[in-house]
C-alpha positions as CSV (number, residue, x, y, z in Angstrom):
1,X,8.7,34.7,-22.2
2,X,12.2,36.0,-22.3
3,X,14.6,33.4,-23.5
4,X,16.5,33.6,-20.3
5,X,13.4,32.5,-18.2
6,X,12.8,29.7,-20.9
7,X,16.1,28.5,-20.4
8,X,15.9,28.7,-16.7
9,X,12.7,26.4,-16.7
10,X,14.0,24.0,-19.4
11,X,17.3,23.9,-16.5
12,X,14.8,23.0,-13.9
13,X,13.2,20.3,-15.6
14,X,16.1,18.6,-16.9
15,X,17.6,18.8,-13.4
16,X,14.5,17.2,-12.3
17,X,14.6,14.4,-14.6
18,X,18.2,13.5,-13.5
19,X,16.2,13.0,-10.3
20,X,13.5,10.8,-11.7
21,X,11.2,13.1,-11.4
22,X,8.3,15.0,-13.9
23,X,6.4,18.2,-13.3
24,X,2.6,18.0,-14.0
25,X,-0.6,18.7,-13.2
26,X,-3.2,17.6,-11.3
27,X,-7.1,17.9,-11.1
28,X,-8.8,17.7,-7.5
29,X,-11.0,19.2,-5.2
30,X,-10.0,22.2,-3.1
31,X,-10.7,20.2,0.1
32,X,-7.8,17.5,-1.0
33,X,-5.5,20.1,-1.7
34,X,-3.0,19.3,1.3
35,X,-3.7,16.0,0.6
36,X,-2.7,15.5,-2.8
37,X,0.1,17.2,-2.0
38,X,1.3,15.4,0.8
39,X,1.2,12.2,-0.8
40,X,2.9,13.6,-3.9
41,X,6.0,14.7,-1.6
42,X,6.1,11.1,0.1
43,X,6.0,9.4,-3.5
44,X,8.6,11.4,-4.5
45,X,10.9,10.3,-2.0
46,X,13.4,7.3,-2.9
47,X,12.5,5.3,1.0
48,X,10.9,2.0,1.5
49,X,7.9,4.0,3.1
50,X,7.5,5.6,-0.1
51,X,7.7,2.5,-1.9
52,X,5.1,0.8,0.8
53,X,2.9,3.8,0.1
54,X,3.1,3.4,-3.6
55,X,1.9,0.1,-3.4
56,X,-1.0,0.7,-1.2
57,X,-2.1,3.2,-3.4
58,X,-2.0,1.4,-7.0
59,X,-3.5,-2.0,-5.2
60,X,-6.4,0.1,-3.8
61,X,-6.9,2.3,-6.9
62,X,-6.5,-1.1,-9.2
63,X,-9.9,-2.2,-7.1
64,X,-8.7,-6.5,-7.4
65,X,-9.9,-8.5,-5.1
66,X,-7.5,-9.7,-2.3
67,X,-5.8,-13.1,-3.1
68,X,-7.2,-16.3,-2.0
69,X,-6.0,-18.6,0.7
70,X,-4.5,-16.1,2.9
71,X,-5.1,-17.5,5.7
72,X,-3.8,-20.9,5.0
73,X,-0.8,-19.5,3.7
74,X,-0.9,-17.2,7.2
75,X,-1.5,-21.3,9.0
76,X,1.6,-22.5,7.0
77,X,3.9,-19.8,8.2
78,X,2.6,-20.9,11.5
79,X,5.8,-21.7,14.1
80,X,3.4,-24.9,15.4
81,X,3.7,-26.4,11.9
82,X,4.4,-30.3,12.5
83,X,4.6,-30.0,16.5
84,X,2.2,-33.0,16.2
85,X,-1.0,-31.5,18.9
86,X,-3.4,-33.4,19.9
87,X,-6.8,-31.0,19.5
88,X,-9.3,-33.7,19.5
89,X,-11.7,-33.7,22.4
90,X,-13.9,-36.9,24.3
91,X,-17.6,-36.3,23.1
92,X,-19.9,-35.7,25.6
93,X,-23.6,-36.4,25.7
94,X,-24.4,-33.3,27.7
95,X,-26.5,-33.6,31.1
96,X,-30.3,-34.6,31.6
97,X,-32.4,-32.3,32.4
98,X,-36.3,-32.8,33.1
99,X,-38.5,-29.7,31.4
């Protein structure tokens, strides 16, 4: 490769580094090419959506089980907490039937 081409590649990579990006090669199935490219494009953006996507993919790949107590935490965040609601029902024996 000529020195001007090497210098151009080095300048390009240094500009990427200044933006916090890196160029790398990924091996995958040909059918997944568009998916991987669109995922990489989204992850390279500095947006809240990219952060959410990054966290979701990381969590999915890590394979960690979901945290316990999710339902309890949701109930504690409910606006009905402390509303003193009475959920008791009168106990009835039911009707008598003749078989």
